[in-house]
C-alpha positions as a Markdown table, in Angstrom:
| # | Residue | x | y | z |
|---|---|---|---|---|
| 1 | Met | 0.4 | 0.5 | 0.2 |
| 2 | Asn | 1.4 | 2.8 | -0.8 |
| 3 | Gly | 0.9 | 7.0 | 0.3 |
| 4 | Lys | -1.8 | 7.1 | -2.4 |
| 5 | Gln | -3.8 | 4.4 | -1.1 |
| 6 | Phe | -3.9 | 5.4 | 2.5 |
| 7 | Leu | -5.3 | 8.3 | 1.8 |
| 8 | Glu | -8.5 | 7.2 | -0.6 |
| 9 | Met | -9.2 | 4.5 | 2.3 |
| 10 | Leu | -8.8 | 7.7 | 5.3 |
| 11 | Ala | -11.6 | 9.4 | 2.7 |
| 12 | Arg | -14.1 | 6.3 | 2.5 |
| 13 | Leu | -14.2 | 6.4 | 6.1 |
| 14 | Pro | -17.7 | 7.1 | 7.3 |
| 15 | Ala | -17.6 | 10.9 | 9.5 |
| 16 | Arg | -18.8 | 9.5 | 12.6 |
| 17 | Val | -14.9 | 7.4 | 12.7 |
| 18 | Trp | -13.6 | 11.1 | 11.8 |
| 19 | Leu | -15.9 | 12.3 | 14.4 |
| 20 | Gln | -15.5 | 9.7 | 17.0 |
| 21 | Ala | -11.7 | 10.6 | 16.4 |
| 22 | Ile | -11.2 | 14.6 | 16.3 |
| 23 | Leu | -13.1 | 14.1 | 19.7 |
| 24 | Gly | -10.8 | 11.3 | 21.4 |
| 25 | Leu | -8.2 | 13.6 | 20.0 |
| 26 | Leu | -9.7 | 16.5 | 22.5 |
| 27 | Gly | -10.6 | 14.4 | 25.1 |
| 28 | Phe | -6.9 | 13.8 | 25.4 |
| 29 | Val | -5.6 | 16.9 | 25.1 |
| 30 | Val | -7.8 | 18.2 | 27.9 |
| 31 | Leu | -6.8 | 15.9 | 30.5 |
| 32 | Ala | -3.4 | 15.7 | 30.0 |
| 33 | Val | -3.7 | 19.8 | 30.1 |
| 34 | Leu | -5.2 | 19.6 | 33.4 |
| 35 | Gly | -3.6 | 16.4 | 34.6 |
| 36 | Phe | -0.7 | 18.8 | 34.5 |
| 37 | Ala | -2.5 | 21.5 | 35.8 |
| 38 | Val | -3.7 | 19.4 | 39.0 |
| 39 | Ile | 0.1 | 18.5 | 39.1 |
| 40 | Ala | 1.4 | 22.2 | 39.3 |
| 41 | Gly | -1.0 | 23.5 | 41.1 |
| 42 | Val | -0.8 | 20.5 | 44.3 |
| 43 | Ala | 3.2 | 21.0 | 43.5 |
| 44 | Ala | 2.6 | 25.2 | 43.9 |
| 45 | Val | 0.6 | 24.7 | 47.2 |
| 46 | Ile | 3.2 | 23.1 | 48.7 |
| 47 | Val | 5.9 | 25.7 | 47.7 |
| 48 | Leu | 4.0 | 28.0 | 48.9 |
| 49 | Ala | 3.1 | 26.2 | 52.2 |
| 50 | Ile | 6.7 | 25.6 | 53.0 |
| 51 | Leu | 7.5 | 29.1 | 52.4 |
| 52 | Gly | 4.9 | 30.2 | 54.4 |
| 53 | Phe | 6.3 | 28.2 | 57.7 |
| 54 | Lys | 9.6 | 29.4 | 56.8 |
| 55 | Ala | 8.0 | 33.0 | 56.7 |
| 56 | Lys | 6.7 | 32.1 | 59.9 |
| 57 | Ala | 9.7 | 31.3 | 62.0 |
| 58 | Trp | 11.8 | 34.3 | 60.4 |
| 59 | Ile | 9.6 | 36.8 | 61.6 |
| 60 | His | 9.0 | 35.0 | 65.4 |
| 61 | Gly | 13.0 | 35.1 | 65.4 |
| 62 | Leu | 12.8 | 38.8 | 64.0 |
| 63 | Phe | 10.3 | 40.4 | 66.4 |
| 64 | Ala | 11.1 | 37.6 | 69.8 |
| 65 | Gly | 14.1 | 40.3 | 70.6 |
| 66 | Thr | 16.2 | 37.1 | 71.5 |
| 67 | Ser | 19.8 | 36.6 | 69.7 |
| 68 | Pro | 20.0 | 33.2 | 68.9 |
| 69 | Pro | 20.6 | 30.3 | 70.4 |
| 70 | Glu | 24.4 | 29.5 | 71.1 |
| 71 | Pro | 25.8 | 26.5 | 70.5 |
| 72 | Pro | 25.5 | 23.6 | 72.8 |
| 73 | Ser | 28.6 | 23.1 | 75.0 |
| 74 | Arg | 30.9 | 20.1 | 74.4 |
| 75 | Gln | 30.5 | 17.1 | 77.1 |
| 76 | Glu | 33.7 | 16.1 | 76.3 |
| 77 | Arg | 37.1 | 17.9 | 76.5 |
| 78 | Arg | 40.2 | 15.7 | 74.5 |
| 79 | Val | 43.2 | 17.6 | 74.8 |
| 80 | Ile | 45.8 | 16.7 | 71.8 |
| 81 | Asp | 49.2 | 17.3 | 71.8 |
| 82 | Val | 50.9 | 18.7 | 69.4 |
| 83 | Thr | 54.3 | 19.1 | 68.4 |
| 84 | Tyr | 55.7 | 21.9 | 66.1 |
| 85 | Glu | 59.2 | 22.0 | 64.1 |
| 86 | Ile | 60.9 | 25.4 | 63.5 |
| 87 | Ile | 63.0 | 25.4 | 60.5 |
| 88 | Asp | 65.2 | 27.9 | 59.7 |
| 89 | Gly | 65.1 | 28.4 | 56.0 |
| 90 | Arg | 67.6 | 31.5 | 55.7 |
| 91 | Asn | 70.0 | 28.7 | 54.7 |
| 92 | Asp | 68.2 | 27.4 | 52.1 |
| 93 | Lys | 69.5 | 27.4 | 48.2 |
| 94 | Thr | 66.1 | 28.1 | 47.5 |
| 95 | Glu | 65.4 | 30.9 | 49.0 |
| 96 | Gln | 69.4 | 32.2 | 48.9 |
| 97 | Ser | 68.1 | 32.4 | 44.8 |
| 98 | Arg | 65.1 | 34.3 | 46.0 |
| 99 | Arg | 67.3 | 37.1 | 47.2 |
| 100 | Glu | 70.2 | 37.6 | 45.4 |
| 101 | Pro | 69.7 | 38.8 | 41.2 |
| 102 | Pro | 71.0 | 36.4 | 38.9 |
């Protein structure tokens, strides 16, 4: 079957088949748009609720007049011994080459 024969076959279809196909396509498009709108609406409501709770906490902290809470103190206090080694770099060849012009 070539393209011309396919178009002739489509032209012979009754009008009710064309009407059903068009209504089905329109119904599918409407449901897809409404479905997307519902999903986007639910996401927007969730985002607004989260922002509302955060704004409420921020405003309450702003007008409460209290300083921000201090971090908890450490219960475990350990002293770590550290040894240091002081290196005199004046006798280093790279240090001397930096000081003396070539």
